[in-house]
N, C-alpha and C positions, 0 to 999 in steps of 0.2 A: 504493499500499499505507500509506503513512504517513499520505496523506490521508485514507482510511477508517478510521484510529484517530483523529485527529484529529477527524473528524465525531463518532464515538460520544462521545468525550471532552465536546465541547464541547452536545451535543443538549440536555442537560438546563439548560442557561444561557441558551442563544443561540436565535436564529432562525437557523440554518445553512443557507446555500444552497449545495447541492454544486455547482462549477462546474468543467466540461470544460476541456481546454486549449483554446486558441484567443481568440477576441476576447472579452472581457468587459465586462459593464455594470457600472461601480462606483457609479453613483449610487443614493443612499439607504444605500449601506453603511455600518454602523460600522466595519468592520476587514476588510480582506483578509489572510488566513491563509494564506499558499502554501507548498505541500508539493511542488510540480510540478518535481521535477528531472528530468535533470540542471541544474543552475541555468546551467552554461555556454551552454545553447540559449535560454534565455529572453530576450524583449527586456524592455531596462530600463527603455524607455517605459511599460512597463504600471504601474511605480513612480511615476513622475510623474504618469500618469492617474490612478491610484488618490488620492494625494495632492490633485492640483486637485479631485477630486469632495469631499474632504473625509472620507475615508476613511484610518484607519490602515493602516500595510502593515507585516505581520510575518512573517517566513520561517525556515524551519529551514536555511539554504544553510549548506552547509560547505567552499564553493568560495571560495578567496581572490580571486581576480579578482572576482566577483560582489559580493562583501562588502565590498570596498574601494574599489570603485566607487561604490558605495553612500554608505560611510560617509564618504569622502573629497570627495564631492560639496556644495560650498559653496553651488551653487543649490537642491539638493534641501532642504537644510537651512533655507536661508530660507524655501521655499515650504511647508514642513510646518509651521514656526513660523508663517507667516500665517495657515495653514488651520486652524492649532489640532491637529496632527495627529502622532502618532508613526511614526517609520519605524526599524525595528528588526532587521537581517538576523541569521542565526547563532545563532537561538533552539531550538538542538538538543543533543545530546550533547556536541558540540564546535562552538564553542569556549564555549557557555555554561555547561555543567557543568563543564567542563576548569577554565574560569577561576574559576569559584566555589570548587573545590577547590584551585586555587594561591593563593587567597586564605586559604583555611582553613589551608594550609602557612605562612603568613605572608608570601608573596611572595617567596620566595628567589631568589638570582640564576641559579641553575641548575636546570630542572625536567625530567624525563622524563613524557610523555604518551602512555598506552597507552589505545586503545579496542579492547576484547575482543567478538568477535562469535560467538554461537553457531550452529551449524551447523543446528538445527531451527527456526530464524527463517523465515518467509515470504520468498520474494526477489522483490521488483518488479524489472523492467527497471531503472527509472531508477536505484534504489539499487546496482543492481549497475554499471551504467555510471558511477554517481559514484564508487563506491567503488573502482572500477579506478584512477584516477587521483586518489588522495585529495590535494589539496592544500589543507590547511585554512589558515585565517585565525591560526591560533594563533600559528605562529613569530613571523610580522610583529606580530602586536597585541601579544605579551607582550615582543618586543623594543622595541617604542615604550614601554614601561614599564621597561626595564633588564634584562629578564628572557630569558634564554638559554633555548630550550625545544628538545626533540628531541621528535617527534609520531611514533607509529606505530600501526598496525592489526592485530592479532593474530586470526586464524580459528581455529576449532577443528578443523575439519577438514584434516590434512597436505594441502599441495600447492595448496591456494587461493590461498595470499599469491603462488606463482610463475604461476599460472593469470591472476590478477588482474594482475600486472605485463606480461603478454603481451597482455591485452585493451588495457591503458591505451596500447599504442604505436600505435592505431587512431585516426582522428578521430573526436569525439564522434558524429556522425550514424551511421558504420558500427559504432560500439562499441554504440551503442543497438539496432540491429538484430542483432547479436549476442547482445547480453543480453537481447532478447525471447527466442529460443531457448534459452539459458542458464536463464530464469526457468521456462518450460513443462518443462522437464527437469527442474529442481530439485525440484519437486512431487513428483515419483516417487521422490526420494531424498532425504527429509527424514528425518534420526537425530541423535542426540546431544541436545545443551541449547539450550534456548529463551534469548532476551534477550541478556545481557552486561554488561559493565561498562565504567566509565570510571575510571582510575586515573592519579594524579600522585605521583609521586616526586621527592624530593631528599635524596640520601646514604641514610641509613637511615630516614627518616621517609617514609611515604606516606598518603595517603589516596583512597578508595574510594567511588563510588556503583555499587551492582549493580540490576538491573532482570531480573525473572523473564519478561518480556516486552519487545516492541519499544517499548512505550509511553513509556519512557526517552527516545526522541529525538524525539516531541513535547510532553513536560510543560513542557520550558520556555516553550515558548510559550505552552501553556495559563494557567502562573502570570504570563507578561508582560501577557496582555489583562486580569488582574484588578491587575495593578500598574504601570500604564502611568506612564512617568516626565512631565515636562513636555515640551509639543510639541518636535519637532526629530528629528533624526537622532543615534540612538545606537547603542553597542555595548553587549552583554547585560550586561558588567560595572556597568553603572549600575545594576541590579537589586541589590538586598541579597543577599549570597551565602549567608550562612546561612539566611533565608528561603527561599531557592530550593532549598539542598539540603535543607532539611527537608522542603519542599514533593514533589519528586521522591522523598524517600525514602520517604515515606508513601503 
């Protein structure tokens, strides 16, 4: 679902090759833009293979284990620098937009981060399976900067949070099978609002970015493609926060 949004967003600027899940050929690619969640199921060897082929790797992962397995990999960082490419996970609402909002607030010592999801959004199986056990990199990433963060997801439809917590108790492969069924059923029960928002609050101060559709989840990746930093492995906060927030807001 997010992949189709990204393809449409990039089609006018890049020669986009839509790649299915499975073994891929990264040769001659400028960049690999990965939206194929849940990221817990992906082979991290794909990232090293893309980098070895001289392709940038950008993804929308909001899974902490996947994220830190990449950003803490010194050997991957050295290879990316050698090949002259960038590796940057987490280019989505969390943690890219959330961290930009934290910086807009002046990086206070304590923050509360909320991701609100409208009920009328299209629901892909991977998005459902990932959201059921959301362990974002935000807490640990901000802890490394001396910031204590509480992160929560809010759903428009009553009862969804409870259902997602129940789904999270299953192993990821089983969760994916259940999520495919939920995704098919959900197509017939779309009501409420579309899009959502990311809000960061500290005390009585708050900053929020809202989206009328689900493009908010992939726009940080689009921005990063046009604002690539020096070669190496980077976290999204290397991007200019105000430029990123202006881009996604427009």
